[in-house]
C-alpha positions as CSV (number, residue, x, y, z in Angstrom):
1,M,8.9,-2.1,-12.9
2,S,9.2,-0.6,-9.4
3,E,8.0,3.0,-8.6
4,L,11.6,4.0,-8.0
5,A,12.4,3.2,-11.6
6,F,10.2,6.4,-12.2
7,Y,12.6,8.6,-10.4
8,R,15.8,7.9,-12.5
9,L,17.8,7.4,-9.5
10,P,21.4,8.5,-9.8
11,T,24.0,5.6,-9.8
12,A,25.3,6.2,-6.3
13,I,21.7,5.3,-5.1
14,T,21.3,2.2,-7.2
15,H,24.6,0.8,-6.5
16,G,24.5,1.7,-2.7
17,S,21.0,-0.4,-2.5
18,T,20.9,-4.2,-1.1
19,V,18.2,-6.9,-1.5
20,R,16.9,-8.9,1.5
21,D,14.8,-12.0,1.2
22,L,11.9,-12.3,3.7
23,A,10.2,-15.4,4.7
24,A,6.4,-15.4,5.2
25,G,5.8,-13.7,8.7
26,E,9.4,-12.5,9.0
27,T,9.8,-8.9,10.2
28,L,11.9,-6.2,7.9
29,F,11.6,-3.6,10.7
30,R,9.7,-2.7,13.8
31,Q,8.0,0.2,15.2
32,G,10.5,2.4,17.0
33,D,13.6,1.2,15.2
34,A,15.9,3.7,13.7
35,A,14.9,5.0,10.4
36,A,17.6,4.2,8.0
37,A,16.3,3.4,4.6
38,I,13.1,3.3,2.3
39,F,12.2,0.0,0.3
40,V,10.8,-1.3,-2.8
41,V,9.0,-4.7,-2.9
42,E,10.8,-6.7,-5.9
43,A,8.5,-9.7,-5.4
44,G,5.6,-11.0,-2.7
45,R,3.8,-8.6,-0.6
46,V,4.8,-6.5,2.8
47,R,2.3,-5.2,5.4
48,L,2.8,-2.3,7.4
49,V,1.3,-2.8,11.0
50,R,0.8,-0.7,13.7
51,Q,-0.3,-1.6,17.4
52,T,-3.0,0.4,19.3
53,V,-3.0,1.6,22.7
54,D,-5.4,-1.3,23.2
55,S,-2.9,-3.8,21.7
56,R,-4.7,-4.6,18.6
57,K,-2.6,-4.8,15.5
58,V,-4.0,-2.6,12.7
59,V,-2.8,-3.0,9.0
60,I,-2.2,0.6,7.6
61,H,-0.7,-0.4,4.3
62,T,0.1,-3.3,2.0
63,A,2.9,-3.0,-0.3
64,R,2.7,-5.1,-3.3
65,A,5.4,-6.1,-5.9
66,G,6.8,-2.9,-7.5
67,G,5.6,-0.8,-4.5
68,L,7.5,2.0,-2.5
69,F,6.9,2.0,1.2
70,A,8.3,3.6,4.4
71,E,9.0,6.9,2.5
72,A,8.1,8.9,5.7
73,A,11.5,7.4,7.0
74,L,13.3,9.9,4.9
75,F,12.2,12.6,7.5
76,A,11.6,10.5,10.6
77,S,14.2,9.4,13.1
78,A,12.4,6.0,13.8
79,Y,9.8,3.8,11.8
80,H,6.3,4.3,13.1
81,C,5.2,0.9,12.5
82,D,6.1,-2.9,11.8
83,A,6.9,-4.2,8.3
84,V,6.1,-8.0,8.3
85,A,6.3,-10.0,4.9
86,D,2.8,-11.4,4.3
87,I,4.3,-14.0,1.8
88,P,8.0,-15.1,0.9
89,S,9.3,-11.6,-0.4
90,R,12.2,-9.8,-1.8
91,V,13.0,-6.3,-0.7
92,R,15.3,-3.9,-2.4
93,I,16.7,-1.5,0.3
94,Y,17.8,2.2,-0.6
95,P,19.9,3.9,2.4
96,K,18.0,6.9,3.6
97,R,21.3,9.0,3.5
98,L,21.9,8.4,-0.1
99,V,18.4,9.2,-1.2
100,L,18.5,12.6,0.7
101,A,21.8,13.3,-0.7
102,A,20.5,12.9,-4.0
103,M,17.6,14.8,-3.5
104,R,19.7,17.8,-2.2
105,S,21.5,18.0,-5.4
106,D,19.0,17.1,-7.8
107,P,15.8,19.5,-7.5
108,K,14.2,17.7,-10.2
109,L,14.4,14.3,-8.4
110,A,13.2,16.0,-5.1
111,E,10.0,17.4,-7.0
112,R,9.3,13.9,-8.4
113,F,9.4,12.5,-4.7
114,M,7.3,15.4,-3.9
115,A,4.6,14.7,-6.2
116,T,4.6,11.0,-5.2
117,F,4.2,12.1,-1.4
118,A,1.3,14.4,-2.5
119,R,-0.3,11.3,-4.1
120,E,0.0,9.2,-0.9
121,I,-1.6,12.2,0.9
122,Q,-4.6,12.2,-1.4
123,T,-4.8,8.4,-1.1
124,L,-4.9,8.6,2.7
125,R,-7.7,11.4,2.6
126,S,-9.8,9.0,0.3
127,R,-9.3,6.2,3.1
128,L,-10.3,8.4,6.0
129,E,-13.4,9.5,3.8
130,Q,-14.0,5.9,3.2
131,R,-13.8,4.9,6.9
132,N,-16.4,7.3,7.9
133,I,-19.3,6.1,5.4
134,R,-21.6,4.3,8.0
135,S,-23.2,2.2,5.1
136,V,-21.1,-1.1,4.5
137,R,-22.6,-1.4,1.1
138,D,-21.7,2.1,0.2
139,R,-18.2,1.9,1.8
140,V,-17.3,-1.2,-0.2
141,L,-18.7,0.3,-3.5
142,H,-16.6,3.4,-2.6
143,H,-13.4,1.6,-2.3
144,L,-13.9,-0.5,-5.4
145,A,-14.6,2.7,-7.5
146,L,-11.4,4.2,-6.3
147,A,-9.1,0.9,-7.0
148,A,-10.8,0.1,-10.1
149,A,-8.9,0.9,-13.5
150,P,-10.6,3.5,-15.6
151,E,-10.5,1.8,-19.0
152,D,-12.6,-1.3,-17.7
153,Q,-13.8,-0.5,-14.4
154,T,-12.0,-3.8,-13.0
155,V,-10.4,-4.0,-9.5
156,R,-7.6,-6.8,-9.8
157,L,-7.1,-8.6,-6.6
158,S,-3.5,-9.5,-5.8
159,G,-4.3,-10.5,-2.1
160,T,-7.0,-12.2,-0.2
161,L,-10.4,-11.1,0.8
162,M,-9.3,-11.0,4.1
163,D,-6.4,-8.3,2.9
164,L,-9.3,-6.5,1.2
165,A,-11.4,-6.4,4.3
166,S,-8.5,-5.1,6.5
167,E,-7.9,-2.3,4.1
168,I,-11.8,-1.1,4.3
169,G,-12.0,-1.5,8.0
170,L,-14.2,-4.6,8.0
171,T,-14.3,-8.2,8.9
172,H,-13.9,-10.8,6.2
173,E,-17.3,-12.3,7.1
174,T,-19.2,-8.8,6.6
175,L,-17.1,-8.2,3.1
176,Y,-18.0,-11.5,1.9
177,R,-21.6,-10.9,2.6
178,T,-21.7,-7.5,1.1
179,L,-19.9,-8.6,-2.0
180,A,-22.6,-11.5,-2.4
181,A,-25.3,-9.0,-1.9
182,L,-23.8,-6.6,-4.7
183,E,-23.1,-9.4,-7.0
184,K,-26.9,-10.6,-6.6
185,E,-28.1,-7.1,-7.5
186,G,-26.0,-6.9,-10.6
187,A,-23.7,-4.1,-9.1
188,I,-20.6,-6.1,-9.6
189,V,-19.2,-9.5,-11.2
190,R,-16.5,-11.4,-9.2
191,S,-14.0,-13.8,-10.1
192,A,-11.1,-15.3,-8.1
193,E,-8.8,-12.6,-9.5
194,A,-11.0,-9.6,-9.9
195,V,-14.1,-7.6,-9.1
196,V,-15.8,-5.7,-12.0
197,L,-18.1,-2.8,-11.4
198,K,-21.1,-2.9,-13.6
199,K,-22.7,0.3,-11.9
200,M,-20.3,2.9,-11.0
201,P,-21.2,4.9,-7.7
202,L,-20.5,8.6,-7.4
203,I,-17.6,9.3,-5.4
């Protein structure tokens, strides 16, 4: 189920949406393009990438199946990053003008969107806090604790360790060594699909 299913979108929006299939590495939009729509990943994985002043590329978000992205486009004139398919992907496109018109006519719909934006702000603040944790071990544990399902303390990995390293702000090699050390001390149990926290850190 896509995140937009939660909003019970009016027929005008759902009928006005379109679908685009992307090959791995294909760009959906570029930084500076006119912001005309928001998107949901129906299948695959899309990365949002910004280029820094020193020409480095930084992944600022990874949208996975069911994930809504580029929400800021609703209130911006241009996209602030590139959207690139990480693997073959299918994206549903919701025109900005239709979404905004529906929000203006339906206060409850607008309220549900605002609740989502508030959660996004909380997530971004947690990531900023995480990036400021100097200890690599503590940073990794902090990330895992935030991402773990509360019922079983399990983080299900939908991407690669390289993807995870990028989210945390570490190199792949550093993350791999840290996970190995945490597993050796009994703090986590790893498999190819998941990481289970055996000792929940305080966050």
